[in-house]
MIROZA-179909 format. One record per residue (C-alpha): residue number from 0; residue in three letters; y, x, z. Coordinates in Angstrom, 2 decimals. Layout:
BEGIN
<node num="NUM" residu="Ala" c2="Y" c1="X" c3="Z"/>
...
This chain:
BEGIN
<node num="0" residu="Unk" c2="48.13" c1="-26.15" c3="43.52"/>
<node num="1" residu="Unk" c2="48.06" c1="-29.85" c3="44.32"/>
<node num="2" residu="Unk" c2="45.05" c1="-31.94" c3="43.26"/>
<node num="3" residu="Unk" c2="46.37" c1="-35.30" c3="42.02"/>
<node num="4" residu="Unk" c2="42.95" c1="-36.64" c3="40.82"/>
<node num="5" residu="Unk" c2="41.83" c1="-39.96" c3="42.15"/>
<node num="6" residu="Unk" c2="38.64" c1="-40.15" c3="44.28"/>
<node num="7" residu="Unk" c2="35.60" c1="-41.35" c3="42.34"/>
<node num="8" residu="Unk" c2="34.61" c1="-44.88" c3="43.25"/>
<node num="9" residu="Unk" c2="31.06" c1="-45.22" c3="44.50"/>
<node num="10" residu="Unk" c2="28.64" c1="-46.53" c3="41.88"/>
<node num="11" residu="Unk" c2="27.87" c1="-50.20" c3="42.22"/>
<node num="12" residu="Unk" c2="24.30" c1="-50.83" c3="43.36"/>
<node num="13" residu="Unk" c2="22.16" c1="-51.84" c3="40.39"/>
<node num="14" residu="Unk" c2="19.74" c1="-53.99" c3="42.32"/>
<node num="15" residu="Unk" c2="16.05" c1="-54.59" c3="41.81"/>
<node num="16" residu="Unk" c2="13.83" c1="-56.58" c3="39.43"/>
<node num="17" residu="Unk" c2="10.37" c1="-57.49" c3="40.70"/>
<node num="18" residu="Unk" c2="7.79" c1="-58.88" c3="38.29"/>
<node num="19" residu="Unk" c2="5.37" c1="-60.74" c3="40.55"/>
<node num="20" residu="Unk" c2="1.98" c1="-61.18" c3="38.88"/>
<node num="21" residu="Unk" c2="-0.83" c1="-63.40" c3="40.11"/>
<node num="22" residu="Unk" c2="-4.45" c1="-63.81" c3="39.10"/>
<node num="23" residu="Unk" c2="-5.59" c1="-67.18" c3="37.78"/>
<node num="24" residu="Unk" c2="-9.00" c1="-66.32" c3="39.26"/>
<node num="25" residu="Unk" c2="-7.61" c1="-66.60" c3="42.80"/>
<node num="26" residu="Unk" c2="-6.64" c1="-69.97" c3="44.28"/>
<node num="27" residu="Unk" c2="-2.88" c1="-70.70" c3="43.96"/>
<node num="28" residu="Unk" c2="-0.97" c1="-70.06" c3="47.16"/>
<node num="29" residu="Unk" c2="-3.22" c1="-67.18" c3="48.20"/>
<node num="30" residu="Unk" c2="-0.75" c1="-64.31" c3="47.90"/>
<node num="31" residu="Unk" c2="-0.56" c1="-60.86" c3="49.44"/>
<node num="32" residu="Unk" c2="1.73" c1="-60.24" c3="52.41"/>
<node num="33" residu="Unk" c2="4.08" c1="-57.97" c3="50.36"/>
<node num="34" residu="Unk" c2="4.39" c1="-60.81" c3="47.84"/>
<node num="35" residu="Unk" c2="5.43" c1="-63.32" c3="50.49"/>
<node num="36" residu="Unk" c2="7.86" c1="-60.80" c3="51.96"/>
<node num="37" residu="Unk" c2="9.66" c1="-60.19" c3="48.67"/>
<node num="38" residu="Unk" c2="9.70" c1="-63.90" c3="47.80"/>
<node num="39" residu="Unk" c2="11.47" c1="-64.76" c3="51.05"/>
<node num="40" residu="Unk" c2="13.83" c1="-61.78" c3="50.91"/>
<node num="41" residu="Unk" c2="14.86" c1="-62.08" c3="47.22"/>
<node num="42" residu="Unk" c2="18.30" c1="-63.29" c3="46.22"/>
<node num="43" residu="Unk" c2="16.80" c1="-65.30" c3="43.35"/>
<node num="44" residu="Unk" c2="13.27" c1="-66.26" c3="42.28"/>
<node num="45" residu="Unk" c2="12.93" c1="-67.21" c3="38.60"/>
<node num="46" residu="Unk" c2="10.06" c1="-68.86" c3="36.73"/>
<node num="47" residu="Unk" c2="10.17" c1="-70.03" c3="33.12"/>
<node num="48" residu="Unk" c2="7.09" c1="-72.26" c3="33.45"/>
<node num="49" residu="Unk" c2="7.81" c1="-75.50" c3="35.34"/>
<node num="50" residu="Unk" c2="4.07" c1="-76.09" c3="35.58"/>
<node num="51" residu="Unk" c2="3.21" c1="-72.70" c3="37.08"/>
<node num="52" residu="Unk" c2="0.35" c1="-73.27" c3="39.58"/>
<node num="53" residu="Unk" c2="2.09" c1="-71.27" c3="42.31"/>
<node num="54" residu="Unk" c2="5.22" c1="-73.45" c3="42.42"/>
<node num="55" residu="Unk" c2="3.99" c1="-76.23" c3="44.77"/>
<node num="56" residu="Unk" c2="2.89" c1="-73.63" c3="47.31"/>
<node num="57" residu="Unk" c2="6.14" c1="-71.71" c3="47.08"/>
<node num="58" residu="Unk" c2="8.07" c1="-74.93" c3="47.70"/>
<node num="59" residu="Unk" c2="5.93" c1="-75.65" c3="50.77"/>
<node num="60" residu="Unk" c2="6.72" c1="-72.14" c3="52.04"/>
<node num="61" residu="Unk" c2="10.45" c1="-72.74" c3="51.63"/>
<node num="62" residu="Unk" c2="10.93" c1="-70.46" c3="48.62"/>
<node num="63" residu="Unk" c2="13.54" c1="-71.79" c3="46.19"/>
<node num="64" residu="Unk" c2="12.46" c1="-71.19" c3="42.60"/>
<node num="65" residu="Unk" c2="14.81" c1="-71.59" c3="39.63"/>
<node num="66" residu="Unk" c2="13.32" c1="-72.73" c3="36.33"/>
<node num="67" residu="Unk" c2="14.95" c1="-70.15" c3="34.09"/>
<node num="68" residu="Unk" c2="13.95" c1="-67.74" c3="31.34"/>
<node num="69" residu="Unk" c2="16.72" c1="-65.11" c3="31.13"/>
<node num="70" residu="Unk" c2="16.57" c1="-62.38" c3="28.54"/>
<node num="71" residu="Unk" c2="16.66" c1="-58.73" c3="29.57"/>
<node num="72" residu="Unk" c2="20.48" c1="-58.45" c3="29.51"/>
<node num="73" residu="Unk" c2="20.95" c1="-61.55" c3="31.64"/>
<node num="74" residu="Unk" c2="18.33" c1="-60.40" c3="34.11"/>
<node num="75" residu="Unk" c2="19.97" c1="-57.00" c3="34.52"/>
<node num="76" residu="Unk" c2="23.36" c1="-58.67" c3="35.07"/>
<node num="77" residu="Unk" c2="21.78" c1="-60.98" c3="37.68"/>
<node num="78" residu="Unk" c2="20.92" c1="-57.89" c3="39.72"/>
<node num="79" residu="Unk" c2="24.52" c1="-56.58" c3="39.76"/>
<node num="80" residu="Unk" c2="25.82" c1="-55.80" c3="43.22"/>
<node num="81" residu="Unk" c2="22.42" c1="-54.77" c3="44.53"/>
<node num="82" residu="Unk" c2="20.76" c1="-58.16" c3="44.31"/>
<node num="83" residu="Unk" c2="16.97" c1="-58.53" c3="44.12"/>
<node num="84" residu="Unk" c2="15.58" c1="-60.90" c3="41.51"/>
<node num="85" residu="Unk" c2="11.90" c1="-61.86" c3="41.46"/>
<node num="86" residu="Unk" c2="10.43" c1="-63.06" c3="38.19"/>
<node num="87" residu="Unk" c2="7.18" c1="-65.03" c3="38.24"/>
<node num="88" residu="Unk" c2="5.64" c1="-64.67" c3="34.75"/>
<node num="89" residu="Unk" c2="3.15" c1="-67.13" c3="33.31"/>
<node num="90" residu="Unk" c2="-0.54" c1="-66.45" c3="32.99"/>
<node num="91" residu="Unk" c2="-0.05" c1="-64.64" c3="29.68"/>
<node num="92" residu="Unk" c2="2.85" c1="-62.58" c3="31.00"/>
<node num="93" residu="Unk" c2="6.29" c1="-62.39" c3="29.36"/>
<node num="94" residu="Unk" c2="6.12" c1="-59.89" c3="26.51"/>
<node num="95" residu="Unk" c2="9.62" c1="-60.77" c3="25.31"/>
<node num="96" residu="Unk" c2="11.17" c1="-59.93" c3="28.66"/>
<node num="97" residu="Unk" c2="9.23" c1="-56.75" c3="29.33"/>
<node num="98" residu="Unk" c2="9.90" c1="-55.43" c3="25.83"/>
<node num="99" residu="Unk" c2="13.59" c1="-56.19" c3="26.25"/>
<node num="100" residu="Unk" c2="13.74" c1="-54.36" c3="29.57"/>
<node num="101" residu="Unk" c2="11.97" c1="-51.38" c3="28.03"/>
<node num="102" residu="Unk" c2="14.51" c1="-51.24" c3="25.19"/>
<node num="103" residu="Unk" c2="17.43" c1="-51.38" c3="27.58"/>
<node num="104" residu="Unk" c2="15.97" c1="-48.67" c3="29.77"/>
<node num="105" residu="Unk" c2="15.34" c1="-46.46" c3="26.76"/>
<node num="106" residu="Unk" c2="18.81" c1="-46.91" c3="25.32"/>
<node num="107" residu="Unk" c2="20.51" c1="-44.91" c3="28.08"/>
<node num="108" residu="Unk" c2="23.61" c1="-47.14" c3="27.81"/>
<node num="109" residu="Unk" c2="22.80" c1="-49.50" c3="30.67"/>
<node num="110" residu="Unk" c2="22.57" c1="-48.80" c3="34.40"/>
<node num="111" residu="Unk" c2="19.15" c1="-50.29" c3="35.00"/>
<node num="112" residu="Unk" c2="18.06" c1="-51.87" c3="38.26"/>
<node num="113" residu="Unk" c2="14.88" c1="-50.66" c3="39.87"/>
<node num="114" residu="Unk" c2="11.87" c1="-52.18" c3="38.09"/>
<node num="115" residu="Unk" c2="8.73" c1="-53.02" c3="40.06"/>
<node num="116" residu="Unk" c2="5.46" c1="-54.67" c3="39.11"/>
<node num="117" residu="Unk" c2="4.03" c1="-56.29" c3="42.23"/>
<node num="118" residu="Unk" c2="0.55" c1="-57.87" c3="42.13"/>
<node num="119" residu="Unk" c2="0.72" c1="-60.99" c3="44.25"/>
<node num="120" residu="Unk" c2="-3.04" c1="-61.52" c3="44.17"/>
<node num="121" residu="Unk" c2="-5.99" c1="-59.42" c3="43.15"/>
<node num="122" residu="Unk" c2="-9.26" c1="-60.29" c3="41.49"/>
<node num="123" residu="Unk" c2="-12.23" c1="-60.29" c3="43.81"/>
<node num="124" residu="Unk" c2="-15.48" c1="-58.59" c3="42.73"/>
<node num="125" residu="Unk" c2="-17.23" c1="-60.90" c3="40.28"/>
<node num="126" residu="Unk" c2="-14.03" c1="-62.71" c3="39.35"/>
<node num="127" residu="Unk" c2="-14.62" c1="-62.21" c3="35.62"/>
<node num="128" residu="Unk" c2="-17.73" c1="-64.35" c3="35.95"/>
<node num="129" residu="Unk" c2="-15.36" c1="-67.30" c3="36.34"/>
<node num="130" residu="Unk" c2="-13.89" c1="-66.44" c3="32.93"/>
<node num="131" residu="Unk" c2="-17.40" c1="-66.26" c3="31.48"/>
<node num="132" residu="Unk" c2="-18.22" c1="-69.76" c3="32.75"/>
<node num="133" residu="Unk" c2="-14.98" c1="-71.15" c3="31.31"/>
<node num="134" residu="Unk" c2="-15.48" c1="-69.49" c3="27.94"/>
<node num="135" residu="Unk" c2="-19.10" c1="-70.64" c3="27.76"/>
<node num="136" residu="Unk" c2="-18.01" c1="-74.20" c3="28.52"/>
<node num="137" residu="Unk" c2="-15.48" c1="-74.20" c3="25.70"/>
<node num="138" residu="Unk" c2="-17.85" c1="-72.59" c3="23.21"/>
<node num="139" residu="Unk" c2="-20.53" c1="-75.14" c3="24.09"/>
<node num="140" residu="Unk" c2="-18.10" c1="-77.98" c3="23.42"/>
<node num="141" residu="Unk" c2="-16.39" c1="-76.68" c3="20.28"/>
<node num="142" residu="Unk" c2="-18.79" c1="-74.38" c3="18.39"/>
<node num="143" residu="Unk" c2="-20.96" c1="-76.21" c3="15.79"/>
<node num="144" residu="Unk" c2="-23.92" c1="-73.88" c3="16.39"/>
<node num="145" residu="Unk" c2="-23.69" c1="-73.40" c3="20.15"/>
<node num="146" residu="Unk" c2="-23.20" c1="-77.10" c3="20.84"/>
<node num="147" residu="Unk" c2="-26.60" c1="-77.94" c3="19.31"/>
<node num="148" residu="Unk" c2="-28.76" c1="-75.34" c3="21.02"/>
<node num="149" residu="Unk" c2="-31.55" c1="-76.29" c3="23.43"/>
<node num="150" residu="Unk" c2="-33.58" c1="-74.48" c3="26.07"/>
<node num="151" residu="Unk" c2="-36.58" c1="-74.24" c3="23.76"/>
<node num="152" residu="Unk" c2="-34.51" c1="-73.07" c3="20.82"/>
<node num="153" residu="Unk" c2="-32.97" c1="-70.28" c3="22.87"/>
<node num="154" residu="Unk" c2="-36.19" c1="-69.10" c3="24.52"/>
<node num="155" residu="Unk" c2="-36.88" c1="-66.46" c3="21.88"/>
<node num="156" residu="Unk" c2="-33.46" c1="-64.91" c3="22.42"/>
<node num="157" residu="Unk" c2="-34.12" c1="-64.51" c3="26.15"/>
<node num="158" residu="Unk" c2="-37.26" c1="-62.55" c3="25.30"/>
<node num="159" residu="Unk" c2="-35.48" c1="-60.41" c3="22.72"/>
<node num="160" residu="Unk" c2="-32.56" c1="-59.63" c3="25.02"/>
<node num="161" residu="Unk" c2="-34.91" c1="-58.69" c3="27.86"/>
<node num="162" residu="Unk" c2="-36.72" c1="-56.21" c3="25.62"/>
<node num="163" residu="Unk" c2="-33.43" c1="-54.76" c3="24.38"/>
<node num="164" residu="Unk" c2="-32.34" c1="-54.31" c3="28.00"/>
<node num="165" residu="Unk" c2="-35.55" c1="-52.45" c3="28.80"/>
<node num="166" residu="Unk" c2="-35.03" c1="-50.23" c3="25.77"/>
<node num="167" residu="Unk" c2="-31.48" c1="-49.38" c3="26.86"/>
<node num="168" residu="Unk" c2="-32.77" c1="-48.47" c3="30.32"/>
<node num="169" residu="Unk" c2="-35.49" c1="-46.25" c3="28.92"/>
<node num="170" residu="Unk" c2="-33.07" c1="-44.60" c3="26.49"/>
<node num="171" residu="Unk" c2="-30.65" c1="-43.83" c3="29.33"/>
<node num="172" residu="Unk" c2="-27.74" c1="-45.10" c3="27.24"/>
<node num="173" residu="Unk" c2="-25.14" c1="-46.39" c3="29.72"/>
<node num="174" residu="Unk" c2="-22.98" c1="-48.04" c3="27.08"/>
<node num="175" residu="Unk" c2="-25.98" c1="-49.88" c3="25.66"/>
<node num="176" residu="Unk" c2="-27.11" c1="-50.78" c3="29.16"/>
<node num="177" residu="Unk" c2="-23.80" c1="-52.46" c3="29.94"/>
<node num="178" residu="Unk" c2="-23.87" c1="-54.40" c3="26.68"/>
<node num="179" residu="Unk" c2="-27.49" c1="-55.52" c3="27.06"/>
<node num="180" residu="Unk" c2="-26.90" c1="-56.63" c3="30.64"/>
<node num="181" residu="Unk" c2="-24.12" c1="-58.81" c3="29.27"/>
<node num="182" residu="Unk" c2="-26.45" c1="-60.28" c3="26.66"/>
<node num="183" residu="Unk" c2="-29.03" c1="-61.13" c3="29.33"/>
<node num="184" residu="Unk" c2="-26.29" c1="-62.65" c3="31.49"/>
<node num="185" residu="Unk" c2="-25.20" c1="-64.74" c3="28.51"/>
<node num="186" residu="Unk" c2="-28.67" c1="-66.27" c3="28.34"/>
<node num="187" residu="Unk" c2="-28.44" c1="-67.28" c3="32.00"/>
<node num="188" residu="Unk" c2="-25.00" c1="-68.84" c3="31.64"/>
<node num="189" residu="Unk" c2="-25.94" c1="-70.50" c3="28.32"/>
<node num="190" residu="Unk" c2="-29.05" c1="-72.18" c3="29.72"/>
<node num="191" residu="Unk" c2="-27.19" c1="-73.27" c3="32.86"/>
<node num="192" residu="Unk" c2="-24.45" c1="-74.84" c3="30.73"/>
<node num="193" residu="Unk" c2="-27.03" c1="-76.76" c3="28.69"/>
<node num="194" residu="Unk" c2="-28.75" c1="-77.93" c3="31.86"/>
<node num="195" residu="Unk" c2="-25.43" c1="-79.23" c3="33.19"/>
<node num="196" residu="Unk" c2="-25.47" c1="-81.92" c3="30.50"/>
<node num="197" residu="Unk" c2="-28.68" c1="-83.47" c3="31.81"/>
<node num="198" residu="Unk" c2="-30.09" c1="-84.04" c3="28.33"/>
<node num="199" residu="Unk" c2="-33.80" c1="-84.00" c3="27.48"/>
<node num="200" residu="Unk" c2="-34.62" c1="-80.76" c3="25.68"/>
<node num="201" residu="Unk" c2="-34.04" c1="-81.33" c3="22.00"/>
<node num="202" residu="Unk" c2="-31.40" c1="-84.04" c3="22.41"/>
<node num="203" residu="Unk" c2="-28.03" c1="-83.39" c3="20.82"/>
<node num="204" residu="Unk" c2="-25.17" c1="-83.05" c3="23.29"/>
<node num="205" residu="Unk" c2="-22.79" c1="-84.48" c3="20.69"/>
<node num="206" residu="Unk" c2="-24.74" c1="-87.70" c3="20.34"/>
<node num="207" residu="Unk" c2="-23.86" c1="-88.83" c3="23.83"/>
<node num="208" residu="Unk" c2="-27.50" c1="-89.56" c3="24.68"/>
<node num="209" residu="Unk" c2="-26.95" c1="-88.92" c3="28.39"/>
<node num="210" residu="Unk" c2="-25.15" c1="-91.78" c3="30.07"/>
<node num="211" residu="Unk" c2="-22.82" c1="-91.36" c3="33.03"/>
<node num="212" residu="Unk" c2="-24.83" c1="-91.24" c3="36.22"/>
<node num="213" residu="Unk" c2="-28.06" c1="-90.21" c3="34.46"/>
<node num="214" residu="Unk" c2="-27.56" c1="-86.48" c3="34.96"/>
<node num="215" residu="Unk" c2="-29.21" c1="-86.31" c3="38.37"/>
<node num="216" residu="Unk" c2="-32.25" c1="-88.28" c3="37.21"/>
<node num="217" residu="Unk" c2="-32.69" c1="-85.88" c3="34.30"/>
<node num="218" residu="Unk" c2="-32.57" c1="-82.85" c3="36.58"/>
<node num="219" residu="Unk" c2="-29.10" c1="-81.65" c3="35.63"/>
<node num="220" residu="Unk" c2="-27.80" c1="-78.55" c3="37.36"/>
<node num="221" residu="Unk" c2="-24.95" c1="-76.08" c3="36.91"/>
<node num="222" residu="Unk" c2="-24.43" c1="-72.34" c3="37.12"/>
<node num="223" residu="Unk" c2="-23.27" c1="-72.87" c3="40.71"/>
<node num="224" residu="Unk" c2="-26.63" c1="-74.42" c3="41.54"/>
<node num="225" residu="Unk" c2="-28.37" c1="-71.42" c3="39.97"/>
<node num="226" residu="Unk" c2="-26.22" c1="-68.93" c3="41.88"/>
<node num="227" residu="Unk" c2="-26.46" c1="-70.91" c3="45.11"/>
<node num="228" residu="Unk" c2="-30.25" c1="-71.02" c3="45.00"/>
<node num="229" residu="Unk" c2="-30.35" c1="-67.29" c3="44.29"/>
<node num="230" residu="Unk" c2="-28.07" c1="-66.53" c3="47.24"/>
<node num="231" residu="Unk" c2="-30.29" c1="-68.59" c3="49.54"/>
<node num="232" residu="Unk" c2="-33.40" c1="-66.83" c3="48.23"/>
<node num="233" residu="Unk" c2="-31.93" c1="-63.36" c3="48.72"/>
<node num="234" residu="Unk" c2="-30.83" c1="-64.14" c3="52.27"/>
<node num="235" residu="Unk" c2="-34.15" c1="-65.76" c3="53.16"/>
<node num="236" residu="Unk" c2="-36.22" c1="-62.91" c3="51.74"/>
<node num="237" residu="Unk" c2="-34.15" c1="-60.20" c3="53.42"/>
<node num="238" residu="Unk" c2="-34.44" c1="-61.06" c3="57.12"/>
<node num="239" residu="Unk" c2="-34.03" c1="-57.35" c3="57.88"/>
<node num="240" residu="Unk" c2="-30.52" c1="-57.52" c3="56.36"/>
<node num="241" residu="Unk" c2="-29.33" c1="-61.01" c3="57.31"/>
<node num="242" residu="Unk" c2="-31.52" c1="-61.61" c3="60.37"/>
<node num="243" residu="Unk" c2="-33.21" c1="-59.89" c3="63.29"/>
<node num="244" residu="Unk" c2="-36.27" c1="-58.55" c3="61.46"/>
<node num="245" residu="Unk" c2="-36.72" c1="-54.82" c3="61.07"/>
<node num="246" residu="Unk" c2="-37.70" c1="-52.85" c3="57.99"/>
<node num="247" residu="Unk" c2="-37.71" c1="-49.06" c3="57.95"/>
<node num="248" residu="Unk" c2="-39.51" c1="-48.41" c3="54.66"/>
<node num="249" residu="Unk" c2="-39.71" c1="-49.95" c3="51.18"/>
<node num="250" residu="Unk" c2="-43.23" c1="-51.06" c3="52.11"/>
<node num="251" residu="Unk" c2="-41.83" c1="-53.03" c3="55.06"/>
<node num="252" residu="Unk" c2="-39.35" c1="-54.73" c3="52.76"/>
<node num="253" residu="Unk" c2="-42.09" c1="-55.59" c3="50.28"/>
<node num="254" residu="Unk" c2="-44.17" c1="-57.11" c3="53.09"/>
<node num="255" residu="Unk" c2="-41.21" c1="-59.25" c3="54.22"/>
<node num="256" residu="Unk" c2="-40.67" c1="-60.38" c3="50.64"/>
<node num="257" residu="Unk" c2="-44.29" c1="-61.34" c3="50.07"/>
<node num="258" residu="Unk" c2="-44.58" c1="-63.23" c3="53.37"/>
<node num="259" residu="Unk" c2="-41.49" c1="-65.33" c3="52.81"/>
<node num="260" residu="Unk" c2="-42.42" c1="-65.88" c3="49.17"/>
<node num="261" residu="Unk" c2="-45.88" c1="-67.12" c3="50.17"/>
<node num="262" residu="Unk" c2="-44.35" c1="-69.64" c3="52.56"/>
<node num="263" residu="Unk" c2="-41.84" c1="-70.83" c3="49.95"/>
<node num="264" residu="Unk" c2="-44.30" c1="-71.19" c3="47.06"/>
<node num="265" residu="Unk" c2="-47.34" c1="-72.43" c3="49.01"/>
<node num="266" residu="Unk" c2="-49.64" c1="-71.24" c3="46.25"/>
<node num="267" residu="Unk" c2="-53.36" c1="-71.93" c3="46.26"/>
<node num="268" residu="Unk" c2="-54.27" c1="-68.80" c3="44.32"/>
<node num="269" residu="Unk" c2="-52.82" c1="-65.32" c3="44.18"/>
<node num="270" residu="Unk" c2="-52.69" c1="-65.84" c3="40.42"/>
<node num="271" residu="Unk" c2="-50.34" c1="-68.83" c3="40.66"/>
<node num="272" residu="Unk" c2="-46.95" c1="-68.16" c3="39.14"/>
<node num="273" residu="Unk" c2="-48.08" c1="-65.31" c3="36.88"/>
<node num="274" residu="Unk" c2="-46.88" c1="-66.09" c3="33.33"/>
<node num="275" residu="Unk" c2="-49.83" c1="-65.62" c3="30.99"/>
<node num="276" residu="Unk" c2="-47.51" c1="-65.35" c3="27.99"/>
<node num="277" residu="Unk" c2="-46.28" c1="-61.89" c3="28.95"/>
<node num="278" residu="Unk" c2="-47.55" c1="-58.75" c3="27.19"/>
<node num="279" residu="Unk" c2="-51.23" c1="-58.12" c3="27.78"/>
<node num="280" residu="Unk" c2="-50.98" c1="-54.83" c3="29.68"/>
<node num="281" residu="Unk" c2="-48.31" c1="-56.25" c3="31.98"/>
<node num="282" residu="Unk" c2="-50.42" c1="-59.37" c3="32.57"/>
<node num="283" residu="Unk" c2="-53.50" c1="-57.33" c3="33.41"/>
<node num="284" residu="Unk" c2="-51.57" c1="-55.10" c3="35.80"/>
<node num="285" residu="Unk" c2="-49.95" c1="-58.10" c3="37.49"/>
<node num="286" residu="Unk" c2="-53.29" c1="-59.80" c3="38.05"/>
<node num="287" residu="Unk" c2="-54.77" c1="-56.59" c3="39.45"/>
<node num="288" residu="Unk" c2="-51.79" c1="-56.12" c3="41.74"/>
<node num="289" residu="Unk" c2="-51.97" c1="-59.67" c3="43.07"/>
<node num="290" residu="Unk" c2="-55.70" c1="-59.38" c3="43.71"/>
<node num="291" residu="Unk" c2="-55.25" c1="-56.07" c3="45.52"/>
<node num="292" residu="Unk" c2="-52.30" c1="-57.31" c3="47.61"/>
<node num="293" residu="Unk" c2="-54.15" c1="-60.50" c3="48.48"/>
<node num="294" residu="Unk" c2="-57.31" c1="-58.59" c3="49.42"/>
<node num="295" residu="Unk" c2="-59.35" c1="-60.68" c3="47.02"/>
<node num="296" residu="Unk" c2="-62.71" c1="-58.97" c3="46.61"/>
<node num="297" residu="Unk" c2="-63.37" c1="-59.29" c3="42.91"/>
<node num="298" residu="Unk" c2="-64.78" c1="-56.84" c3="40.39"/>
<node num="299" residu="Unk" c2="-63.21" c1="-56.34" c3="37.00"/>
<node num="300" residu="Unk" c2="-65.10" c1="-58.33" c3="34.39"/>
<node num="301" residu="Unk" c2="-67.28" c1="-56.18" c3="32.15"/>
<node num="302" residu="Unk" c2="-67.77" c1="-56.74" c3="28.48"/>
<node num="303" residu="Unk" c2="-67.84" c1="-55.19" c3="25.08"/>
<node num="304" residu="Unk" c2="-64.69" c1="-54.36" c3="23.21"/>
<node num="305" residu="Unk" c2="-61.36" c1="-52.65" c3="23.56"/>
<node num="306" residu="Unk" c2="-59.88" c1="-55.53" c3="25.58"/>
<node num="307" residu="Unk" c2="-62.06" c1="-54.81" c3="28.61"/>
<node num="308" residu="Unk" c2="-61.31" c1="-51.11" c3="28.32"/>
<node num="309" residu="Unk" c2="-57.59" c1="-51.85" c3="28.30"/>
<node num="310" residu="Unk" c2="-58.01" c1="-54.17" c3="31.28"/>
<node num="311" residu="Unk" c2="-59.67" c1="-51.37" c3="33.23"/>
<node num="312" residu="Unk" c2="-56.91" c1="-48.93" c3="32.27"/>
<node num="313" residu="Unk" c2="-54.19" c1="-51.40" c3="33.26"/>
<node num="314" residu="Unk" c2="-55.85" c1="-52.06" c3="36.64"/>
<node num="315" residu="Unk" c2="-56.20" c1="-48.32" c3="37.26"/>
<node num="316" residu="Unk" c2="-52.55" c1="-47.73" c3="36.37"/>
<node num="317" residu="Unk" c2="-51.40" c1="-50.47" c3="38.72"/>
<node num="318" residu="Unk" c2="-53.50" c1="-49.06" c3="41.57"/>
<node num="319" residu="Unk" c2="-51.88" c1="-45.64" c3="40.99"/>
<node num="320" residu="Unk" c2="-48.36" c1="-47.14" c3="41.00"/>
<node num="321" residu="Unk" c2="-47.85" c1="-46.75" c3="37.25"/>
<node num="322" residu="Unk" c2="-46.49" c1="-49.52" c3="35.03"/>
<node num="323" residu="Unk" c2="-48.88" c1="-49.51" c3="32.07"/>
<node num="324" residu="Unk" c2="-46.34" c1="-51.10" c3="29.74"/>
<node num="325" residu="Unk" c2="-43.79" c1="-48.40" c3="30.49"/>
<node num="326" residu="Unk" c2="-46.38" c1="-45.67" c3="30.19"/>
<node num="327" residu="Unk" c2="-47.62" c1="-46.97" c3="26.84"/>
<node num="328" residu="Unk" c2="-44.07" c1="-47.32" c3="25.50"/>
<node num="329" residu="Unk" c2="-43.32" c1="-43.72" c3="26.49"/>
<node num="330" residu="Unk" c2="-46.45" c1="-42.53" c3="24.69"/>
<node num="331" residu="Unk" c2="-45.60" c1="-44.70" c3="21.68"/>
<node num="332" residu="Unk" c2="-42.11" c1="-43.20" c3="21.52"/>
<node num="333" residu="Unk" c2="-43.63" c1="-39.72" c3="21.50"/>
<node num="334" residu="Unk" c2="-45.94" c1="-40.85" c3="18.72"/>
<node num="335" residu="Unk" c2="-43.00" c1="-42.24" c3="16.76"/>
<node num="336" residu="Unk" c2="-41.12" c1="-38.95" c3="17.13"/>
<node num="337" residu="Unk" c2="-44.18" c1="-37.03" c3="15.92"/>
<node num="338" residu="Unk" c2="-44.42" c1="-39.27" c3="12.86"/>
<node num="339" residu="Unk" c2="-40.74" c1="-38.74" c3="12.05"/>
<node num="340" residu="Unk" c2="-41.13" c1="-34.98" c3="12.50"/>
<node num="341" residu="Unk" c2="-44.06" c1="-35.00" c3="10.10"/>
<node num="342" residu="Unk" c2="-41.80" c1="-36.82" c3="7.64"/>
<node num="343" residu="Unk" c2="-39.13" c1="-34.17" c3="8.07"/>
<node num="344" residu="Unk" c2="-36.76" c1="-36.56" c3="9.91"/>
<node num="345" residu="Unk" c2="-34.80" c1="-36.12" c3="13.10"/>
<node num="346" residu="Unk" c2="-35.61" c1="-38.00" c3="16.28"/>
<node num="347" residu="Unk" c2="-33.44" c1="-41.15" c3="16.50"/>
């Protein structure tokens, strides 16, 4: 029997669509090697945004970019014959295009090209801090409440957030810990943003009281100054990490820290720099610790009343390596639970 059927023609290559994403937190032009490879090898590179920050750098690299915003059908047709088309979405992505491609792929009626999402740049650790600084800047400028806050007015919130962070740590609640760390970080960024304006505390940023050029005289600084000073401090106080010094034990590290700190601060007394506004037990323990570390031969003052008894307890706790504030809070929590149990209530 003779077979008169015609040979089946080979299927036409469907090509390839590459959605090349980039992070706005990485400097434009800093792209991964696979990204540069596909950009140079592609048959077409499309970008709907004529102001896309990557475009000047692509032009310098000899990559021809067409300003076009094809829909899903047109993009699939552009890949016919096995062509590769790279699409450079804007910072917010292209929901219209991706939804359209998903509908076509799900319909089963269209021979779809290969679809690939290729990150052209990746966020570095800490990159979201850049977003935080930008958001804080906008909120400071546009929010009626935030724009009028001062260092003094916000001080109470720093105290509250610090206590809430301690509570989350002691509770062992990881979700709460993450949130409270964010609230403490907000205080840092908020105060740094206020300081950037160079206004006397209490002046209204919207009144324009600070004249151009006055910021330095008023002690203005930014979050970069805060971070930069902290980096320098950490490097300087860790010569065993960033230098030639050696430290085998936590005690060695503590000794390095205290020596470099003493040179930096040039304090006259071991009590200098201890905030007297902190809780009483913590203050007493800090004073006792400084006196012991500085080998200052001084007896605890004696007197009548519970205060002197608490002072002695705090000094004893510090000498034994116990934080009296933490110890008292733990005992107080147990007391709270006992009270609730006596009331017939569950422990919170």
